[in-house]
Steps between C-alpha positions, in 0.01 A plus 500: 500500500793671668625856529854564375722804476793566268823677599471774238257656256701365207482143630129542572440610141700206368304260721164643396601476136591136551184417696262677262311243297635210705339557840218702648581753765477856621752772568466806718668840478644429845729235344332176600394244241254215553580184304402133517753280681607315181625833360773507765678203340495671162627830639787320673587299188523828304741638761256769613563596863197537727395466861179336615304716742238237577168357393253725320230495765183703459614736775842552341355571154247741650781684683708521181204639307447767766870589512519530123189719493642735762860508372602836359510517124687741280290805414372532146690760297314826466332550165648787305260755358 
């Protein structure tokens, strides 16, 4: 498994839509996506731009999970009475 990043949110959505059902993986709110190495060939053949950040080591995945958990999220809209 490797960690990849896409140049924009739109390309990331397109890539996730393509990968869904074809490969296992995980995405984080911080922008990184973990995919198996064979998925890289398919992404490239579909013309989807990406950069490889490196192998998905235990330490790297743990760090990404922590970063995603601590990243600020948009506040929930206030309920109207």
